[in-house]
C-alpha positions in Angstrom: 127.2 96.5 106.1 124.9 94.0 104.4 122.4 95.4 102.0 119.6 93.8 104.0 120.7 95.7 107.1 120.9 98.9 105.2 117.3 98.5 104.0 116.1 97.8 107.5 117.7 100.9 108.9 116.4 103.0 106.0 112.9 101.6 106.7 113.2 102.5 110.4 114.3 106.1 109.6 111.4 106.4 107.1 108.8 105.4 109.7 110.3 107.7 112.3 110.3 110.6 109.8 106.6 109.9 108.9 105.6 110.1 112.6 107.5 113.3 113.0 106.0 114.9 109.9 102.5 114.1 111.2 103.0 116.6 114.1 104.0 119.3 111.6 101.1 118.5 109.2 98.4 118.6 111.8 99.9 121.4 113.9 97.9 121.7 117.1 95.9 118.5 116.4 97.7 115.8 118.5 97.8 112.5 116.7 97.1 109.6 119.1 97.7 105.9 118.5 94.4 104.1 118.5 96.1 100.7 117.9 99.6 99.4 117.2 101.2 96.1 116.5 105.0 95.7 116.6 105.3 92.1 117.8 108.3 92.4 120.2 108.1 88.8 121.4 107.6 85.5 119.5 105.7 83.5 122.1 103.1 83.8 124.8 99.3 84.3 124.9 99.7 88.1 124.1 102.3 87.8 121.4 99.8 88.6 118.6 98.0 91.3 120.6 98.4 95.1 120.1 101.4 96.5 121.8 100.2 100.1 121.9 96.9 102.1 121.6 93.8 102.9 123.5 93.0 100.5 126.4 89.8 99.4 124.7 91.8 98.2 121.7 94.5 96.1 123.4 92.6 92.8 123.8 92.0 91.6 120.3 94.8 90.0 118.3 95.5 90.2 114.6 94.1 87.3 112.6 94.6 85.7 109.2 91.3 84.6 107.6 90.3 82.3 104.7 86.7 82.9 103.5 86.5 79.7 101.5 86.6 77.4 103.3 85.7 79.8 106.2 88.4 79.4 108.8 91.1 81.3 110.8 94.6 80.2 109.9 97.6 79.7 112.2 100.0 82.5 112.7 103.6 82.3 113.8 106.1 85.0 114.6 109.3 85.3 112.5 111.9 88.0 111.9 110.3 91.4 111.5 111.2 94.8 110.1 113.9 95.6 112.7 115.2 92.0 113.2 118.8 92.9 112.3 118.9 95.7 114.8 117.5 93.7 117.8 114.6 91.5 118.8 111.7 92.1 116.5 109.1 89.8 114.9 106.4 89.8 112.3 103.0 88.0 112.1 103.7 85.2 109.6 101.3 82.7 108.0 101.6 79.9 105.4 99.0 78.5 103.1 98.3 81.5 100.9 97.5 79.4 97.8 94.2 80.3 96.1 94.2 83.5 98.1 92.8 86.0 95.5 89.9 87.8 97.1 89.7 85.1 99.6 92.5 85.3 102.2 93.5 88.3 104.3 95.1 89.8 107.4 92.6 91.6 109.7 92.5 93.8 112.8 89.6 95.4 114.6 89.4 98.6 116.7 87.2 101.1 118.4 87.4 104.6 116.9 84.9 106.3 119.3 86.0 109.8 120.0 88.5 110.0 117.1 88.7 111.3 113.5 91.2 111.9 110.7 92.4 108.3 110.9 95.6 107.2 109.3 97.0 103.7 108.8 100.5 102.4 108.5 101.9 98.9 107.8 104.7 96.9 106.3 104.3 93.6 104.4 106.7 91.0 103.1 106.6 87.8 101.1 108.5 84.7 101.9 111.8 84.1 100.2 111.9 80.3 99.6 108.1 80.1 99.8 106.8 83.3 98.3 103.3 84.5 99.1 100.9 86.8 97.1 102.4 89.7 95.2 99.4 92.1 95.4 97.1 93.2 98.2 94.5 95.9 98.7 93.1 97.6 101.9 89.5 97.5 102.9 87.4 98.6 105.9 84.1 97.5 107.4 82.0 99.2 110.1 80.3 96.7 112.4 79.8 93.0 111.8 77.0 93.6 109.3 78.8 96.3 107.3 80.1 96.0 103.7 83.8 95.7 102.9 84.9 98.8 101.0 88.2 99.5 99.3 90.4 102.4 100.3 93.9 103.6 99.9 96.3 102.6 97.1 95.0 100.6 94.1 97.5 97.8 95.0 100.1 97.1 97.6 102.9 95.3 95.8 104.8 93.0 98.1 108.3 91.6 97.7 110.8 89.6 99.7 111.9 92.7 101.6 110.4 95.2 104.1 110.7 98.2 101.7 108.2 97.4 98.9 104.9 96.6 100.6 104.5 99.8 102.7 101.3 101.5 103.6 102.4 105.0 104.4 100.0 107.3 106.3 97.0 106.3 104.2 93.7 108.1 105.2 90.9 105.9 106.3 87.5 107.1 105.1 85.4 109.3 107.4 82.7 106.5 107.6 85.0 104.9 110.1 85.5 107.9 112.3 84.0 108.2 115.8 82.1 105.0 115.3 79.9 103.5 118.0 80.5 100.1 116.2 83.8 98.2 115.9 85.8 99.1 112.8 87.5 96.3 110.9 90.6 96.8 108.6 91.9 94.1 106.3 94.8 93.5 103.9 93.2 91.4 101.2 95.2 89.3 98.7 93.9 90.0 95.2 96.1 87.6 93.2 97.3 84.0 93.1 100.6 85.2 91.6 103.6 85.0 94.0 106.1 87.8 94.6 108.6 85.8 92.5 106.3 85.5 89.5 104.9 82.0 89.8 101.8 80.7 91.4 101.5 80.7 95.2 101.6 77.2 96.5 100.3 75.6 99.7 103.3 76.7 101.8 103.4 80.3 100.4 104.3 82.8 103.2 103.0 86.3 103.9 104.3 88.5 106.7 103.0 91.8 108.2 104.5 94.1 110.8 104.5 97.6 112.2 100.8 98.2 111.9 99.5 101.5 113.4 96.3 103.4 113.3 96.5 107.1 114.4 93.8 109.7 114.8 92.9 113.1 116.3 90.3 113.7 119.0 86.9 114.2 117.5 85.2 117.3 118.9 82.4 118.3 116.5 80.9 117.7 113.1 78.6 119.5 110.6 76.3 122.4 110.8 73.7 120.5 112.9 76.3 121.2 115.7 74.7 124.6 116.0 71.4 123.0 117.2 72.9 121.7 120.5 74.0 123.4 123.6 75.2 121.8 126.9 75.7 123.7 130.2 77.2 124.3 132.6 80.6 123.2 131.3 82.5 122.4 133.4 79.8 120.8 135.4 79.6 119.0 138.8 77.4 116.1 137.6 74.1 117.7 136.4 74.2 118.7 132.8 71.5 120.6 130.9 70.8 119.9 127.2 69.4 122.7 125.0 68.3 121.5 121.5 65.4 121.8 119.1 65.8 118.2 118.0 64.6 115.1 119.7 67.6 113.1 120.9 67.2 109.3 120.6 70.5 108.3 122.3 73.5 109.8 124.0 76.9 107.9 124.1 79.3 108.9 126.9 82.9 108.3 125.8 86.0 108.7 127.9 89.1 110.4 126.8 90.8 107.1 126.0 88.0 106.1 123.7 86.0 103.8 126.0 82.2 103.7 125.7 81.3 104.5 129.4 77.5 104.7 129.2 74.7 104.9 126.7 71.4 106.7 127.6 68.3 106.4 125.6 66.0 109.4 125.2 67.8 111.5 127.8 65.4 114.5 127.6 66.8 117.9 128.7 69.1 116.8 131.5 71.9 114.3 132.2 72.9 113.0 135.6 76.7 112.4 135.4 77.3 112.3 139.1 78.3 108.6 139.1 81.2 109.3 136.7 84.8 110.0 137.8 85.9 113.6 137.2 87.6 114.2 133.9 87.1 115.0 130.2 84.3 113.2 128.3 82.7 113.3 124.9 78.9 113.2 124.5 77.7 111.8 121.2 74.1 112.8 120.6 72.2 110.8 118.0 68.9 111.4 116.2 67.4 109.5 113.3 69.1 111.9 110.9 72.4 113.0 112.5 74.9 112.8 115.2 76.9 115.5 117.0 79.7 115.2 119.6 80.2 117.6 122.5 83.2 117.8 124.8 82.6 118.3 128.5 84.6 118.6 131.7 83.2 116.9 134.8 84.5 118.3 138.1 
């Protein structure tokens, strides 16, 4: 068996063992996939879109961005992590010269209703046209947020699928249960190529097997004690008991969709227009936010 094939199979076993261990680590807390990219096809309008995740997160593709000059670069699809074992592709882009703190891969997702977020990914540099050697991970909440580092100090990428692995890295709690879109990016921090020289104008970077997992968000800090909702289950009319003035209530479906936002709801909510099922109510004041789970019959 070729060494390349051995590494690919080892990588596949590693990812599967990671996912299996998550169930043991979190016990009763079921980990759900919020968004996932595996790039199973290499053409078509949806080829760069997520292949798994919450319905609200399936419509926005991965992008490769250059800040200076500000532009979105072209992406193709070439052999991915599992290419030797079947059809599999990776997001691939050229033109990573002058990429330090300037060029990056980026995805966006909704995290409404979810916490304890983890991210996975695999990166590779081109062989004949090597791309950047070092990357970092950053997050931003909302379009006006600030990019913030998290995860490992550096992701060192090589011409294989075993070096540049992000393995169940925790995403900071500032991104959890967010009413705004969360952005994640893999930022190049060097102009050095994976082979040791300088990245040139045809330098290649690849990324594959991107997943963000999380657990259902049910409650937060001690301010939780100041809220009570009843009856639960309810048939459409829900009473709110609290000593705090509520500015806004976000109604979130089980799959993470923002169903409705109600400003200054007072002491009652009319949910009769909603379909029966499980929902999360996120109460917001000028100082805090609290999430309650309800069942609508």
